[in-house]
C-alpha positions as protocol buffer text, in pm:
chain_id: "A"
residue {
  index: 1
  type: MET
  ca { x: 779 y: 115 z: -1704 }
}
residue {
  index: 2
  type: PHE
  ca { x: 1085 y: -77 z: -1720 }
}
residue {
  index: 3
  type: LEU
  ca { x: 1226 y: 57 z: -1419 }
}
residue {
  index: 4
  type: VAL
  ca { x: 901 y: 41 z: -1230 }
}
residue {
  index: 5
  type: ARG
  ca { x: 892 y: -350 z: -1301 }
}
residue {
  index: 6
  type: LEU
  ca { x: 1269 y: -363 z: -1231 }
}
residue {
  index: 7
  type: VAL
  ca { x: 1218 y: -218 z: -871 }
}
residue {
  index: 8
  type: GLY
  ca { x: 920 y: -457 z: -807 }
}
residue {
  index: 9
  type: SER
  ca { x: 1117 y: -764 z: -904 }
}
residue {
  index: 10
  type: PHE
  ca { x: 1414 y: -666 z: -686 }
}
residue {
  index: 11
  type: PHE
  ca { x: 1142 y: -626 z: -378 }
}
residue {
  index: 12
  type: LEU
  ca { x: 1018 y: -1024 z: -515 }
}
residue {
  index: 13
  type: LEU
  ca { x: 1375 y: -1112 z: -496 }
}
residue {
  index: 14
  type: ILE
  ca { x: 1425 y: -991 z: -132 }
}
residue {
  index: 15
  type: ALA
  ca { x: 1082 y: -1182 z: -63 }
}
residue {
  index: 16
  type: ALA
  ca { x: 1216 y: -1499 z: -196 }
}
residue {
  index: 17
  type: LEU
  ca { x: 1552 y: -1453 z: -16 }
}
residue {
  index: 18
  type: SER
  ca { x: 1359 y: -1403 z: 307 }
}
residue {
  index: 19
  type: LEU
  ca { x: 1132 y: -1702 z: 283 }
}
residue {
  index: 20
  type: ILE
  ca { x: 1432 y: -1910 z: 195 }
}
residue {
  index: 21
  type: HIS
  ca { x: 1607 y: -1765 z: 515 }
}
residue {
  index: 22
  type: ASP
  ca { x: 1314 y: -1828 z: 731 }
}
residue {
  index: 23
  type: GLY
  ca { x: 1290 y: -2200 z: 587 }
}
residue {
  index: 24
  type: GLY
  ca { x: 1654 y: -2261 z: 653 }
}
residue {
  index: 25
  type: MET
  ca { x: 1642 y: -2135 z: 991 }
}
residue {
  index: 26
  type: THR
  ca { x: 1320 y: -2360 z: 1049 }
}
residue {
  index: 27
  type: PHE
  ca { x: 1481 y: -2680 z: 928 }
}
residue {
  index: 28
  type: SER
  ca { x: 1805 y: -2627 z: 1125 }
}
residue {
  index: 29
  type: HIS
  ca { x: 1612 y: -2578 z: 1440 }
}
residue {
  index: 30
  type: SER
  ca { x: 1380 y: -2842 z: 1596 }
}
residue {
  index: 31
  type: LYS
  ca { x: 1139 y: -2563 z: 1762 }
}
residue {
  index: 32
  type: GLY
  ca { x: 901 y: -2564 z: 1517 }
}
residue {
  index: 33
  type: ILE
  ca { x: 842 y: -2281 z: 1223 }
}
residue {
  index: 34
  type: LEU
  ca { x: 1073 y: -1996 z: 1275 }
}
residue {
  index: 35
  type: ILE
  ca { x: 934 y: -1654 z: 1094 }
}
residue {
  index: 36
  type: THR
  ca { x: 1141 y: -1342 z: 1119 }
}
residue {
  index: 37
  type: PRO
  ca { x: 959 y: -1024 z: 1109 }
}
residue {
  index: 38
  type: ILE
  ca { x: 1085 y: -731 z: 895 }
}
residue {
  index: 39
  type: GLY
  ca { x: 1202 y: -555 z: 1224 }
}
residue {
  index: 40
  type: GLN
  ca { x: 1419 y: -821 z: 1319 }
}
residue {
  index: 41
  type: HIS
  ca { x: 1615 y: -822 z: 985 }
}
residue {
  index: 42
  type: TRP
  ca { x: 1627 y: -428 z: 976 }
}
residue {
  index: 43
  type: PHE
  ca { x: 1783 y: -424 z: 1321 }
}
residue {
  index: 44
  type: ASP
  ca { x: 2032 y: -716 z: 1242 }
}
residue {
  index: 45
  type: VAL
  ca { x: 2148 y: -530 z: 911 }
}
residue {
  index: 46
  type: SER
  ca { x: 2162 y: -172 z: 1021 }
}
residue {
  index: 47
  type: PRO
  ca { x: 2038 y: -70 z: 1400 }
}
residue {
  index: 48
  type: ALA
  ca { x: 2127 y: 272 z: 1370 }
}
residue {
  index: 49
  type: SER
  ca { x: 1924 y: 358 z: 1071 }
}
residue {
  index: 50
  type: LEU
  ca { x: 1636 y: 197 z: 1217 }
}
residue {
  index: 51
  type: ASP
  ca { x: 1668 y: 439 z: 1535 }
}
residue {
  index: 52
  type: ALA
  ca { x: 1723 y: 697 z: 1280 }
}
residue {
  index: 53
  type: ALA
  ca { x: 1387 y: 631 z: 1115 }
}
residue {
  index: 54
  type: GLU
  ca { x: 1213 y: 577 z: 1441 }
}
residue {
  index: 55
  type: SER
  ca { x: 1328 y: 941 z: 1577 }
}
residue {
  index: 56
  type: THR
  ca { x: 1261 y: 1079 z: 1220 }
}
residue {
  index: 57
  type: VAL
  ca { x: 895 y: 965 z: 1195 }
}
residue {
  index: 58
  type: ARG
  ca { x: 829 y: 1023 z: 1577 }
}
residue {
  index: 59
  type: SER
  ca { x: 919 y: 1408 z: 1551 }
}
residue {
  index: 60
  type: PHE
  ca { x: 630 y: 1424 z: 1265 }
}
residue {
  index: 61
  type: SER
  ca { x: 376 y: 1178 z: 1419 }
}
residue {
  index: 62
  type: PRO
  ca { x: 438 y: 962 z: 1741 }
}
residue {
  index: 63
  type: TRP
  ca { x: 100 y: 816 z: 1639 }
}
residue {
  index: 64
  type: PHE
  ca { x: 207 y: 683 z: 1293 }
}
residue {
  index: 65
  type: TRP
  ca { x: 511 y: 484 z: 1430 }
}
residue {
  index: 66
  type: ASP
  ca { x: 336 y: 335 z: 1726 }
}
residue {
  index: 67
  type: ASN
  ca { x: 21 y: 242 z: 1528 }
}
residue {
  index: 68
  type: ILE
  ca { x: 118 y: 209 z: 1150 }
}
residue {
  index: 69
  type: VAL
  ca { x: 497 y: 144 z: 1134 }
}
residue {
  index: 70
  type: LEU
  ca { x: 502 y: -109 z: 1448 }
}
residue {
  index: 71
  type: SER
  ca { x: 246 y: -310 z: 1319 }
}
residue {
  index: 72
  type: VAL
  ca { x: 432 y: -338 z: 983 }
}
residue {
  index: 73
  type: LEU
  ca { x: 758 y: -440 z: 1164 }
}
residue {
  index: 74
  type: PHE
  ca { x: 600 y: -724 z: 1310 }
}
residue {
  index: 75
  type: TYR
  ca { x: 495 y: -879 z: 1013 }
}
residue {
  index: 76
  type: PRO
  ca { x: 713 y: -1161 z: 839 }
}
residue {
  index: 77
  type: ALA
  ca { x: 953 y: -964 z: 583 }
}
residue {
  index: 78
  type: TRP
  ca { x: 862 y: -1206 z: 307 }
}
residue {
  index: 79
  type: VAL
  ca { x: 514 y: -1113 z: 308 }
}
residue {
  index: 80
  type: VAL
  ca { x: 595 y: -712 z: 359 }
}
residue {
  index: 81
  type: PHE
  ca { x: 827 y: -725 z: 38 }
}
residue {
  index: 82
  type: GLY
  ca { x: 614 y: -971 z: -150 }
}
residue {
  index: 83
  type: LEU
  ca { x: 306 y: -775 z: -129 }
}
residue {
  index: 84
  type: LEU
  ca { x: 502 y: -443 z: -221 }
}
residue {
  index: 85
  type: GLY
  ca { x: 680 y: -621 z: -505 }
}
residue {
  index: 86
  type: LEU
  ca { x: 364 y: -755 z: -638 }
}
residue {
  index: 87
  type: ALA
  ca { x: 182 y: -403 z: -618 }
}
residue {
  index: 88
  type: ILE
  ca { x: 463 y: -219 z: -789 }
}
residue {
  index: 89
  type: CYS
  ca { x: 499 y: -499 z: -1060 }
}
residue {
  index: 90
  type: TYR
  ca { x: 111 y: -499 z: -1128 }
}
residue {
  index: 91
  type: ALA
  ca { x: 155 y: -93 z: -1123 }
}
residue {
  index: 92
  type: GLY
  ca { x: 433 y: -96 z: -1394 }
}
residue {
  index: 93
  type: ARG
  ca { x: 286 y: -377 z: -1622 }
}
residue {
  index: 94
  type: LYS
  ca { x: 234 y: -336 z: -2013 }
}
residue {
  index: 95
  type: ARG
  ca { x: -77 y: -236 z: -2076 }
}
residue {
  index: 96
  type: GLU
  ca { x: -254 y: -321 z: -2410 }
}
residue {
  index: 97
  type: ARG
  ca { x: -350 y: -97 z: -2630 }
}
residue {
  index: 98
  type: ILE
  ca { x: -724 y: -39 z: -2720 }
}
residue {
  index: 99
  type: ASN
  ca { x: -780 y: 49 z: -3068 }
}
residue {
  index: 100
  type: ILE
  ca { x: -1114 y: 238 z: -3079 }
}
residue {
  index: 101
  type: TYR
  ca { x: -1264 y: 305 z: -3440 }
}
residue {
  index: 102
  type: ALA
  ca { x: -1549 y: 547 z: -3505 }
}
residue {
  index: 103
  type: ASN
  ca { x: -1721 y: 500 z: -3835 }
}
């Protein structure tokens, strides 16, 4: 369970860094609130892997890419990674042991 919580914490760290990036971009420009979608971050980091992922997913199910993946790629990166990190941390939490004694 430690490894699961570690992965969840890593996703939460990515979410925090993405939120800091968006906040810094908002304060450095006077155009209002700037929110960078996760697809833009992915394209900036590695456009070749984005194209490879698109072609791979489209070969299996074009509907899944068009309706599910593209809608997720338009969400802010800090929202996606934050929710994913919280879900993974919750799944890997330490559960309390319940002692049941039958007399």
